[in-house]
C-alpha positions in Angstrom: 10.3 12.6 13.6 7.0 11.5 12.5 6.1 8.6 10.4 2.6 7.7 9.0 1.9 4.8 7.7 -1.6 4.3 5.7 -2.6 0.8 5.7 -5.4 -2.2 5.6 -6.3 -5.0 7.6 -7.2 -7.0 4.5 -3.5 -6.0 3.1 -0.9 -8.7 3.1 1.9 -6.3 1.5 1.1 -4.1 4.6 1.5 -6.8 7.0 4.6 -7.6 5.3 6.1 -4.1 5.2 5.0 -3.5 8.7 7.6 -5.8 9.6 9.9 -4.6 7.3 9.8 -1.1 8.5 10.1 -2.3 12.0 13.5 -4.3 11.3 14.9 -0.7 10.1 13.3 1.2 12.3 14.7 -1.3 15.6 18.3 -0.6 14.3 17.7 3.4 13.4 20.1 5.2 16.2 17.4 7.8 16.7 14.3 5.2 17.3 13.3 6.6 20.1 12.6 9.8 18.9 10.4 8.7 15.9 6.9 8.4 16.8 4.6 6.2 14.1 1.0 6.5 13.4 -1.4 4.4 11.8 -3.5 5.7 9.3 -6.8 4.3 7.4 -7.3 2.9 4.0 -9.9 0.7 2.9 -8.9 -1.7 -0.3 -12.6 -2.2 -0.6 -14.8 0.6 0.7 -17.6 -0.3 -1.1 -18.1 -3.7 0.6 -20.9 -4.2 2.9 -20.1 -4.6 5.9 -22.0 -8.8 6.3 -20.4 -9.2 2.5 -17.8 -12.0 3.6 -16.2 -14.2 1.0 -13.1 -16.6 0.9 -9.8 -14.7 -0.6 -9.3 -16.8 -3.7 -13.1 -16.0 -5.0 -12.3 -12.3 -4.4 -8.8 -12.5 -6.2 -10.3 -14.3 -9.0 -13.1 -11.9 -9.4 -11.0 -9.1 -8.7 -8.5 -9.6 -11.0 -9.7 -11.8 -13.5 -7.1 -14.6 -12.7 -7.4 -18.4 -12.3 -8.0 -20.3 -8.9 -4.6 -21.8 -9.4 -2.7 -18.4 -10.1 -4.3 -16.9 -7.3 -3.3 -19.5 -4.8 0.1 -19.4 -6.4 -0.1 -15.6 -5.6 -1.0 -16.6 -1.7 1.9 -19.0 -1.6 4.0 -16.5 -2.7 2.9 -14.3 0.1 3.1 -16.5 2.6 6.9 -17.4 1.7 7.4 -13.3 1.9 6.0 -13.3 5.1 7.8 -16.6 6.5 10.7 -14.3 5.7 10.2 -11.6 8.3 9.3 -14.1 10.7 5.6 -13.8 10.2 2.9 -16.6 10.3 0.4 -16.8 7.2 -2.3 -18.9 6.5 -2.3 -19.6 2.6 -5.6 -21.5 2.7 -8.9 -20.9 3.8 -8.7 -17.2 4.3 -11.5 -15.0 3.6 -12.1 -11.0 2.9 -14.4 -8.3 4.1 -15.1 -5.1 5.2 -12.5 -3.5 7.4 -14.2 0.0 8.3 -15.0 -1.2 12.0 -11.5 -2.1 12.4 -10.1 1.2 11.4 -12.6 3.0 13.7 -11.1 0.5 16.4 -7.6 1.8 15.6 -8.4 5.6 16.1 -10.2 4.6 19.2 -6.9 2.4 20.2 -4.9 5.5 19.0 -6.6 7.7 21.9 -5.5 5.3 24.7 -1.8 4.5 23.4 -2.5 1.0 22.1 -2.8 1.7 18.2 0.4 -0.5 17.1 -0.7 -3.3 19.6 -4.1 -3.2 18.3 -3.2 -3.3 14.5 -0.4 -6.0 14.9 -2.7 -8.3 16.6 -5.7 -7.7 13.6 -3.3 -8.9 11.1 -1.9 -11.5 13.0 -5.8 -12.5 13.4 -6.4 -12.0 9.7 -3.5 -13.5 8.0 -2.4 -16.3 10.7 -5.3 -17.5 12.6 -8.3 -19.9 11.7 -11.0 -17.6 13.2 -12.2 -14.7 10.8 -12.1 -11.7 11.7 -15.0 -10.7 9.2 -17.5 -14.1 9.8 -17.8 -13.8 13.9 -19.2 -10.3 14.1 -18.2 -7.4 16.4 -17.7 -9.5 19.4 -14.5 -11.2 17.8 -13.3 -7.5 17.3 -13.7 -6.7 21.0 -12.0 -10.0 22.1 -9.0 -8.7 19.9 -9.5 -5.3 21.3 -9.4 -6.4 24.7 -5.8 -8.5 23.8 -4.4 -5.3 23.1 -5.3 -3.8 26.6 -8.4 -2.0 25.5 -11.0 -1.8 27.8 -13.8 -4.5 26.1 -16.9 -2.6 27.1 -15.9 0.6 25.9 -14.8 -1.0 22.5 -18.0 -2.8 22.2 -19.8 0.5 22.9 -17.7 1.9 20.2 -18.6 -0.4 17.6 -22.2 -0.4 18.3 -21.8 3.1 17.1 -21.4 3.2 13.5 -20.5 7.0 13.9 -18.2 7.0 16.7 -14.4 7.3 14.5 -16.3 7.3 11.3 -15.4 11.1 10.5 -11.6 10.0 11.5 -11.4 7.3 9.3 -12.9 9.5 6.1 -10.5 12.3 6.6 -7.2 9.4 6.5 -8.8 8.5 3.4 -9.2 11.6 2.0 -5.6 12.7 3.2 -4.1 9.9 1.6 -5.7 10.7 -1.7 -4.2 14.3 -1.3 -0.9 13.1 -0.9 -1.0 10.5 -4.0 -1.5 7.3 -2.3 -3.7 5.3 -4.5 -2.5 2.0 -2.7 -0.8 0.6 0.6 1.4 0.3 2.1 1.8 4.4 2.0 4.8 5.3 4.5 5.2 9.2 4.8 8.0 10.8 6.9 7.8 14.0 8.6 5.2 15.2 5.7 8.5 15.5 3.1 9.2 12.2 1.8 6.9 9.2 0.9 7.6 5.7 0.4 5.5 3.0 -1.5 5.1 -0.5 -0.9 6.4 -3.3 0.8 10.0 -2.0 0.7 13.0 -4.2 1.8 14.1 -2.9 5.1 17.3 -1.6 3.8 15.2 0.8 1.7 13.3 2.1 5.1 16.8 2.4 6.6 17.8 4.6 4.0 14.7 6.8 4.0 14.9 7.3 7.7 18.4 8.7 7.6 17.7 11.1 5.1 14.4 11.8 6.4 16.2 12.5 10.0 19.0 14.4 8.2 17.2 16.7 6.2 15.1 18.2 9.1 15.2 22.0 8.7 16.4 23.6 12.0 13.9 26.5 13.3 14.4 29.8 11.5 13.7 32.8 13.6 12.1 35.8 11.9 13.6 38.3 14.2 17.2 38.3 16.0 15.9 37.8 19.2 16.0 41.3 20.4 12.3 41.3 22.0 11.9 40.9 25.7 11.4 37.4 26.9 11.7 34.6 30.0 14.0 32.4 30.2 15.5 30.3 32.9 17.3 33.3 34.6 14.3 35.1 34.7 11.9 37.5 32.8 13.9 40.7 31.1 12.3 43.7 32.6 12.6 47.0 30.5 14.8 49.4 31.5 14.0 53.0 30.9 
């Protein structure tokens, strides 16, 4: 079974939702038969690469709330993250464009390190003092290397804006086609969707239902045509 997760590194509920989903997945009896693929979704696609601002300033401008309201929301998110065993800095974080991170995640997928990289990017953005936005490409190269990727190859990806850009845009178009207008958005075997950072129990229910509802293969013919099998190939008799 395949589970696809549309998310953004700048999305705190994606950070929390991933932890809740993984809690359910860890206890799922068929865990070893579940493939998890991370898909791209930008919450702020129109933001220029060098446009970095404090999270509180972004929230007050985007949602028209007071700074006190924005800080209260961050404190609540910090408590939600802590309940899942996650570190979360509720003060002095910043916000910026995540397109290059998504390109790196597609690069990481090709090398089997996608889940490692997305978790490291989440941790760096939400829990560490150093910015993933303000320090430039070398900060992302450092994090890619921590995920087990070749630093030189990651640097080359970041230096070429066209590398994996089509893959990011394709993910985003597909999200729109599936009706995802927010993240995190989980799609199980292209049959079930789960929106938001739901409790682990909801993910457990979704995994169980999707696994149980998998359709067995339906054959178009009755198997009477010649074929090869473990005992050899059928030879037509005249």
